[in-house]
N, C-alpha and C positions, 0 to 999 in steps of 0.2 A: 671608246670606252666600252668594255663589256662587263655587265653584272651577271654573274653565273649564279643561279639559285637552284634549289632542289626541284623547282618546277619548270626550269628552262632558263634560257639566256636572253638578255635584252642588250642591244647595242645603242649607245648614246653618242650624240655629237655635242660636245661642250663648246660654248661660245666665249672663249677667252678674249676675243677681240672686243666684244661689247660688255662682258661681265667678267673682267679680269680678276677681281678680288675673290668672287665666289668660285670661279673655276680653279684658281690657284689653291684655294682652301680644299676643294674636293680632291684635287690631285695630290695634295699633301697626305690625305687619308689613304688614297689609292696606293701611292708609292710606298707608304709606310705599312701597307697591308693591314691597316686598322679596321677596314670593313670586312675582312675575311672572318667568317664565323658569326657575324651579327645577323640580325633577322629583319624581315619586313614584319612589323608587329601591329600595324594599324591599317584598316580599310574604312575610309569615310564614305558612306553611302548617302548621297544627297537624294531626297525623295522627289524633287521637282526636275523639270527639264527632260530632255532625251536621255535615256538610259543606255549604257552605264554612265552615271554622273557622280563624280567624286575623285578620290585619290587614294593611293597607298603610301605608307610611310615606313622608312627603315632608318637605321643608324646606330650610333654608339650609345645612345641613351645615358649620357653623363658617366659612362664607365671610366673611372679615373685612370685605368691602364690604357685607354684608347683615345680619350678626348684631348683635343688640342685647344689652345686659346681661341676665344671668340674673335670674329672678324668684323670689320666695318660693314655696314649695310649698303647694298647696292639696289636702290629702288628701280622698279621697272620704267618709271618715267624718265630715268637717266640712261638706262641700258637699252631700252627698246625691246628687251627679251620678255615677252608676255606669257601669261599663264593660259596657254592653249592646250588642247588635248595632246598628250605625249610630253609636255614640258617637265623638266626636273627643276625643283625649287628647294631652297634651304629652309628647314624648319627653324623656328626661333620663338623665344618668349617675348622679347621686345627688340626693336631695332638695335643692332650691334651685339646681339647675344648668340648669333648662329655659330654652331660648331660642326658636329659630324652627324647630323640627322637631316634627312631629305625626303621629299615627297615626289611622286610621279603622278601626273594628272591623267585621268581617263577621259576628261571632258574639259572644255573651256570653262575656266572659273575666273571671270573678270574681277570678282570681289577680292582676289588675292593680289591684283595689280595695285600699284601706288595710285592714289587719287589726291594730288596736291590741293585740290579745292575742298576736300572733305573737312568737316569740323572735328572729327575724331582723329587723334594722332595715329592710331593704329591703321586706319584706312588711308591716311595721308602717306604713311610709310610703305604699306603693302609688304609683300614678301619678295625675295630675290630669286627670280628664275634665271637659269644660266645655261640652258641647253635643251635638247629634246631627243626623244627616242627615234631612231632611224630603222630599227628592226626589233621585233619582239613585243609589239603591243598585245599580242595574244597571251604572252607570259604575264604582263601587267594585269590583264583581265583575269587570268587564272588565279593570281594572288588575290585580287579584289573579290573574286567569287568564293573564297574560302569562308568557312563558318565563322561567325562573330560570337564572342562571349558578351552577352547583353549586360552582364554584371561587372565586367572588367573595365578599368580605366577610371580616370578622375576628371572632374570638370567637363569641359567641352568634348573630351575624348571618351567619356563614359558611353559604353555601348558601341564603340568603334574599334575595339581591340580584337585581333584575330584569336580565336580559341586555341589554335596551334600556329604560332609564328612560323613564317617561311624562311628557312635558313639561306643566307648568302654564303656560297662556297668560296667565291673569289671575285674581286673587282680588279680588272687590269686594263692597261692601255692597249688598244688594238687599232689596226688600220680600219678605217671606215669602208663600208661597201661602196662601190662606184654608184654615182647617181643613175637613175633610170635613163635609158636612151630616149632622146627626143625624136618624135616622128618627123 
């Protein structure tokens, strides 16, 4: 999968074997060209840990001309696809509400993984990761480094919105690059 933005291209490997519902959902948006022209609009900068620490977020933002019905939630404790640096994950309000918004992580964020032992239902469910970047982490970083509008956003996203969203020109299925040669 290639996400072509005005700041460069990133290539992803989606894990349809372990996260089939989330992957199929993303591909519905790709094949319908519903991501073409949307933007990366959020850059969450976590202040702790090794930097860069956080994620970028893009998607259809509930646009009625683009959004498709929500899908069933695929927790990471079921799929085994974890929120490591370079992971792609579906954004959601509550489990079972994910549609056409997604995040790409710049760092490992274990707090997004499902924790069935947690007392908080949100932490129990976690978020649904379904693939990872294979080329173009420098583009992810370039987007994350864009200026933030400290006054924009609501709730937990206040102060995390890009001052000038980064446009996605196209998202298409592409052949993945070959794995690096083993010595």
